[in-house]
N, C-alpha and C positions, 0 to 999 in steps of 0.2 A: 405655528410650523417652524418660523422663523427661530424662535425660543427653543424649542427642541431641537433644531439643526446646530444652532450657533453655540450657546453655553456649552454644550458637552464638547464641542470641537474646541470651544478656549479661543476661537479667533473669528473674525469676519471675512479673512482670507481663505475662505473654504470654497472654490470656486465649482466644486461639484454639489455643493449646496444650492448655491445660487443657479446654476444650471437645472437643477431639479426642480426647485420652485418655480421657475420659469415655465418648464415643459409641464408642469401641474397647473398651475394658475394662469396663464395666458390664454391655452385654449378653454379653460373654465369660463371666462370672462366671455368667451365667442359663443359657448353654449348657453349662456345664460341671457345673453342677447336673442338667440334664436327662440329660446322657450317664452322670453317675455313678448317676443313678436308674432309667434307662430304658436303655441302651447300655453298658455297661462294656467290652465287646468293641471298639466304634467308638472310644471314648476310647484304647484302649490303642493303637490303629492311628494315630489322630492324634497320640499322641505320638513315634512313631515320626520320627526324624529325618536316618538315615543312607540315604541313595539306594543302592539296588542295581544300578541303570543306570548306566555311566561318563559316558553325555552328560549326564544328567540333574544329574549332580554339577556339572559346569560351568555348566551354567542356571541351577541355584539359585543358584550363587555369584554370577553376573553379577544374577541377579535381586535378590538381597539387596545386594549394593552399589549399584545402581541405586535401590533403594527408601531405603536410608539416605542416599543422596546427595539425593535428592529432599527429603526432610525435613530435611536439614542446610541445603540451599539455601534452604528456606522460612524454616525460622527465620534464617537470615542475612539474607534479605530483610526480614523485621520487624525485625531490629535496624536496619537502615540505612534502612529505607523506600525500597527500589527500586519497589516495583508495588504498593503497598498494594490490599487487595481490599474492597470494600464491605462493611458489616455484613450486608445483607440477602443479599449472594452468599455469606458467608462461612457464614450460617447453613442456606441451601440447601444447599450443598456438604456441610455435615454432616448434613443428613437424606439426601443419596443416598450418602453413606458407610454410613449406615445400614441404607438399603436394600440396599446391597450385602452387609451383613451379615446381614438378613434372608433372603435368597436363599442365600447360605452356609448356613444353618440349615436353609430348607426343603430343600435338598440332602442334608444329612445326616440328616433325618429320614427321606427317602425313600429314601437308599441306605444300608444299614448297612457296604457295604465301602468307602465313600470315605475311603480311606485317605490318608495326609500322603504318603507316596512313591509312586512309581510301581511298582506291583506287581500281580499276580493272586492272591489268596488262593485256599486250597482251599473248594470248595462256591460260589465266587461265579460269580453269574449276571448277566447284563444287565439293567439297570433302563431300561425305556422309558416310565414313568410320570410324573407330576409334572413337576417342570421338565425332565425328560429326554425329553419329548415334543416340545419346543418346541428344545432344542440338546444337544449329548453332551455338553458339560463346562459344566454350570450354575453349579459351583463357581467355575469360571474366569470365567464371567459376573459373578457378584459380586465376584470380586475385580478384575476390570477397571473397574466402578462406583467400587469403593473407592480402587483407584490414581488414576483420572480424577481425581476430586475433593477428594483429599488435599490437592493444593497451594492450593486453593482455600478449602477448609477451615481451612487453617494461614496465611490470608491472604496466599497470594503467586500472583501471574502468572507470574511468572518461573520459578518451579519446575516450570512444565507442558513448559518446555522438554526435559523429563527422560522425560516420559510415554512419546513413541515407542520409547526404549528398554527401557523397561517394558513396552510392547505386545509387543515383538521378543521377550523372554523367554517371554512367554506365550505365542506362537504357536509357538516353538521347542520349547516342553515339550509342547505340544498334538500336534505333530505326531509327536514321539517318543514320547509315551505312547500314542497311537493306532495306531502300528506295533508296539507290544507288544501291544496290548488285540485288534486283527485275528490277530496271531499266534498268542496264547495263550487268549483268553476266547472258548469257544464262542458263536456268535449274533452276535458282536459285527459281523462284517462285514455280516451281512444288517441289522442296527438301523442302521448307517451309509447304507445305501440307503434307509430309511425314514425316519430323521432327518437332513434333509442338512446342515444348518446346526451348525457346530462351538463357536461362542463368541456370534454375535449373529445373533437370526434375521433371515433376509431378505438378512444380508451376507457373513458367513463362518460 
């Protein structure tokens, strides 16, 4: 992450980059400590990286390229001053990135089967409480907030041009994941009829 941020920026004096790293990785250490103490099985699921569904492999590749391109473009924007973001908006964006991470943490506390890859584990059941009462994929809701506000947190309006591509990868991943869940997870189809929205309450 440091290389992706500071090499394109051309300097270590990129305070927006340092603030963004802090917002991402300090809470991550807290979540890691929580999982080690309280849910090592979920930690093991979150450490998996090899997708089993062919379509998901392509989606994850596109998502990774889009996210790194967004960060690199934001760093280049800082270097050349194409579209600077005012201080108050950078700080506000960092708060929204942190909010997205809090939604992620709320989700994994509620659902011990929240694997990093798309799969249905033995004994898995439908979770319809907590954030799952509002949207069917609250972890992606948190990710959506983080992705949307990352360019602004890094001091770039220009990098927002890549957000639609990142949003597309989220939509593709959700649609593909839901097809598997409806097919393989008992009760998921009924859950979909009760919780209508996938990602954003009242929108989709």
